[in-house]
N, C-alpha and C positions, 0 to 999 in steps of 0.2 A: 785172076785171083785164085788162090788154091782153095780146096774144099773146106780146109780148116780156117780159113780167113773169116773174120767176123763179118756179118752182113752190113753193108752200108746203106742207110736210108738217104736216098738222094733228095727227099723233100723235107727232112727234119730240119736241116739248117736253113731252109728258105723262109724269108719273113712272110707273116700272115698276109693274106690277099687284102689289099687296101679296100676299105669299105667304100671309098669314093667311087670305086668301079661298079658299084651296084647298078642295076638298071634304073632308069630315070623314073619309072613308076614307083618303085620302092622308095627311092629317094624323095619323090614327091609326097607320098604317104607319111614319111618321116618329118618332112618339113612342115606339112599341113597340120599334123597331129601336134607338133611342137608349138606352133603359132596359136593353135586353138586353145591348148592347155594353158599356155602363159597369158593369152589375150593382152598383149602389150606390144608396142612397135619396136622393131629391130632393123638395123641395116644388114646387108648381106654379110659383112664381116662379123658381126656379133652372132648371126645365126650360125655362121661357119665354126666359130669359136664355141659357141654354147652346145653345139652338137658334137663337140670334141673331135671336129674334122672327119666325122664319118662320111660326109658327103664332100666330094672334092669341089673346089671353087667354081671351076667351069660348069660342072653339072649343076651345081647349086644355082647359078645365075640362070641357066636355062630352065630350071624347075620352077624358080620364082616367077619368070616370065610367063611360063605356061599356067601356073595357078592363077595368076593375075588375070590372064585372057580368059581363063574359065570361071572368073569371078568367084573363086573360092577363097581368095584373100584380096586385100587392098593394097595399092601402092601409091606412095606420095612422095613427090620430090622434097627433099630437105637439104637445102644448100647445094653442094656439088654431088650429093648422093642421093639415094632413094631409101625410103624406109618401108617396111611391109608389116602388115598386121591383119588379124583375122577379121573376116567380114562380120560386122556387128549384127547384120540382119540374121545370122545363123544361130544367135543366142536368144534366150527367152527375154521377153521384156521385163524390165525390173519395175516392180510395183513402187510408185512414187511414195505411197504411205510407209512402205517399208524403209525407203531411204530416208524419209523424215525421222522415222523412229531411230534409225542407225545414227543420224546427225544428232538427235537429242542425246543418245547415249554417249556419243563422242563428247558432246559439251559437258555432260555430267562427269565423265572420267577426267576431262581437263580440269574441271573445278576441283575434283578430289585430288588430282595431282598437285595443283597450286596449293591447296590447304596443306597437304602433306609436306610440300616443299617449304612452306613457311614454318610448319611445326619442326621440321629438321633444322632449318636456319636458327629458330629459337633455341632448341636444345643444344646446337652447337655453340651459341653464344653463352648459354648457361654453363656448358661445360668449360668453356674458355675462362669464364669468371671463376668457376670453382678451382681450376687448375692454377689460377693466379693467386688463390688464397694460400696463406702459409700452411704447411703440413702440421701434423700433430706435434712432432718434436719442436719444430720452430715456434708454433704457438706457445708451447709450454715455457720456452725461453723468453719469449716476449712478455708473457704474463708474469714471470719471476722478475724481470727487469722492471716492469710497470709497478709491481708491488713494492719493489725497493725504493723507487722513486716516490711512490705515494707514502711510504713510511717516512721518508726524509721530509716531505712537504708537510705531513701531519706533525712531526716533531718541531718544525719551524713555526707552524701555526700555534702550536701549544705554547711555544716559547713567546710568541708575541702576545698571546692571551694572558700570559702571566707578567707581561710588561717588562719582560727581561730585555735589555738593550735598547729600549725606548728612550727618546730623548723628551725632555720636559717641554710644556707649552711655552715657557719663557724662552728656552733655546731655540725653539722652532720659530718664534716671532723674530728672534734676533737674526737668525740665518736668512730669513725671507727679506728682512730690512736690508741686510748687507747686499744680498743679491740685487734688490731694486736699486740700491745706490750705485753699484757697479754698472749696471745696465744704463743708468741715466749718465753716467760718467763716460761710457762707451759711446752713447749717441752724441754727447757734447763734443768730444774729441774728434769724432768722425766728421761732424759738421764742420769744425774748425779747420780740419785738414783738407776737406773738399773746398772750403772757401778759399784757402791759401793756394791750392794747386789750381784752381780756376783763374785766380789773379795772375799766376805765372804764365799760364797758357795764353792769356790774352796777348802777350808779347813774345811768346815762344815760337820759334819758326817751324818746329817739328810737331809731330803728332803727340797726343796725350800718351800713347803706349811707349813711345821712345823716351818721353820725359820720365815716366815712371821707371823705366828701366835704368836710366841715367842716374837717378837720384836714389834708386833702391827702394821704391814704394811697392809694398806687398798689400794687395787688397784683401779685405775679409773673405770675399768669395774665393779667392785662390788658396786661402788656408782651410776652406771647408766651414767657414762660419757665416751665418746669415742673421744680421741684426733683426730682420723682420720675424724671425722665429722665436725672439726673446720678448 
């Protein structure tokens, strides 16, 4: 290279030294500190990932074995793998009265949450009902329509009060008498027709339905008329 050539940094382009190459003592300190701070069980893979691969897998397995042998952490088989966690004897004992107090606080918060959830549910229902109600403009149109109908019925009622278009008592009596006569005649003829048809059916080789179809009998029920309602 010439004197005027730019200096070349032979190490600038080199990747940073992998942390997993740390000495095992530093790796052990890192793993132990992590397990103590978290105070929950992990398998080796979780520890490797959670430490962002700062400790190589091979070194990590040796460190976990060493820490277990030194009784600094605990190891427990879990299926086909092992889990590791901090030695609980290294922590201060928890006051049971404090735990009871915390449990009571948890129950209180749960009750408050349940009450709040019910309140929210009720408010959502009320909101839903309000949203289903007509808006101001729609309500105005409905009110106008109801007023028009009310005015019409009021006029009709006033007309009836003034006896306009009413029938006389004599005419009413005549109409009801005629109605009763027609119903009695209907019953009489229906009974006679049934008697005749029953007599025919005694020697008729086929069913009643076929007979009715052949002679063109149409029943009252088929026409939507029911004598029992008269």
